[in-house]
N, C-alpha and C positions, 0 to 999 in steps of 0.2 A: 523570910529569907531574902538575902540580896543576891541577885543573879546578874553577873556581868557578862554581857555578850561581846565576843571579840571576833572580828573577821580576820582571817589568816593574812599573813604577809604576802608581798608580791611574789607570784609563782612564775616559773619559766613558761614560755609559750610552747604549745604543742600543736604542730600543724595538723590539719585534717588528713584523714586517710591512713592513720597508723594501724588501723584494724583491731586495736585493743582499747579498752577504756583508758582515757588519759588520766594520769595521776601524777602531775608534775611536782617536783620539789620546789623549794623557795629559790629565788635568785639571790645573789650576794646582797642586793638591796633589801630583799625580803627578810633575809636573816638578820640584817642590821635593824630593821623595823621591829622584828620579834625581840631582839635583845634590848632595844630601847624601851619597849613596852614592859618587858620583864623587870627591868631596873626601876621603872616608874611604879609598878605594882608591888615591888619588894617592900615598900614602906606602908602597904595596906595589909590588914589581916585577910588571909585567904585560907579557907578550909578545904576546898575541893577544886581540882582542875579537871575539867572534862574536855574531850576532843572528838571531833568527827574522825572516822577512820581514814580519811583521805590525807595523803602525805603532806600537803601544804598546811593543813590544820595541825597535824601532829608536830611538825617542825616549828610551828608557832607556839604551841602549847608547852613543849618541852622546857624552854628556858623559864617560863612562868612557874611550872611545877618545881623545877630545880631550885629556883630562888627561894621557895618556901619549904623545901625539904619534903615535897609531896610526890606521890606516885600518880602520874596522869592516868585517867580512866577513859577508855574509848567507848563512845556511845554511838551505836550504829544509826540511830534515828536522826543524828545530826548531819548526815550526808546531804550533799547538794542535789537539786532536782535533776541535774544533767550528769549525774555520777557515771552513767554508762557511755557518755560521749567519747568519741575517739580523738577529740581535740580540746585544747584550752586556748581560747583567743581572748586577750584582755579587753575589757569594756572600752578602754581608750581607743584601741584599734578598731573595734566594731563601729564605734561612732565616727572615727576618722574616715573609714572606708564605706560608711553607710551600708554596712552589711545587712542583708534582709533578715538575718537571724535576730538582729536588735529589735526590729519592729515586732517580730513574732514573740519575743520575750515580753515586751511591754504590753502587747495585746493579749497575752495569756494563751498563745498558740504554741505551747511548749512541745507538744507531741510532733509538731512539724520538724523539729530537729532532734527527735529521738529521746526527749526527756519525759519525765513523769507528767501526767496531766495536772493542771493547777488544783483540781479538787482533791486528787490523791495526795499531792504534796502537802496541801493545807491540813488535811486530816492527820497526816503523819507528824508534821511539825507540832500541831496542837497537842497530839497525844504524847509526844516526847517532852514538850514543855510541862504537861501535867505530871509525867513520871519523874522529871527532875525535881520539880517543886515538892512532890510527895516524898521523895527519897531523902531530901536534905533540909528538913525543917530547922529554922533558926540558924542556918549556916550561910557562909559567904562563898559563893560558887562562881567560878569562871568557866564559861562554855565557849570554846574556840571552834568556830565553824565557818560558814560561808554567807555571802551576801544575800542569797535567796532565803536561806533559813532564817537569818536575822530579820529580814523584811517581813516575812510571814509571821514569825513569832511575835513581833511587836505589833503587827497589824491585828492579830487576834486579840491582844490585850487592849488595843485602842479602838477596837470595833470597826476597823476599816475593811472594806470589801476588796480594795486593790491589793494585789500580791506584791508587786515591785513598786514601791512608792517613794523610796529614797535610795541613794547610793552610798553604802558604807565604805569608808576609806580603808585601805589596807591597814590592818592592825588597829582599826578604830574600836572604841569602847562605848557600848550603850548599856546603861544601868537600869535594871528592873527590880522592883520590890514586889514580892509575891508571898501569898500565904496558901496553905492547903484548903482554906475555906473558899478560895476562888477570888479573893480580893487581890488585884494586881494593878500596878501602875508603873509608868515610865518615869525614871528620875533624871536621865540624861540621854542624849542622842549623838552618836557619831563623834565622840571625844577624840581628839588627836594631839593634845598638848604634849604628849610624850615624844612626839616626832620633832617638836620645835624647841623643847626646853628640858632641863634636868630637874627633878625634884630632889631636894636635900632634906635630910632628917633634921629635926629640931634639936 
């Protein structure tokens, strides 16, 4: 099967201290990114569109499903490691302000900010990857989710120990080829041509 991993579009910022898990929608820019990706993928055969249950992923997946006349399917195992966090601060801001959470993220101390442990998260993502591959043999599947999920899913396939080893761009596309026998490979990483160009049909 072909498995296309998509990171969600740009979401709204949610300040800390809301007291509830943050589940931000896309910004206007994020919605535009999602529409550009949907238009780009409209000229490729897609059989299944999966999404994390988090709002920013669903709002990114919906235009893709609509472009192909498909019903989006929500997969709980695609949620991000900090799904219970009461804030959403963009990576750009964390870097610019040298937020201590950034170091904790890269050093694998995710429990310091209320997230899943790296071991728990890796086991969950690996299991979800196996389930998706097993459920859709021979099909072309788009999985819309989050940067951490994509990092770990690809790390599992590449045999990397690091959990966060690259930064997926908003609505970036990474392509994986996978079989139920366990043979899996990475075909592309962090594609973003759809944000800079328009694909035209032949």
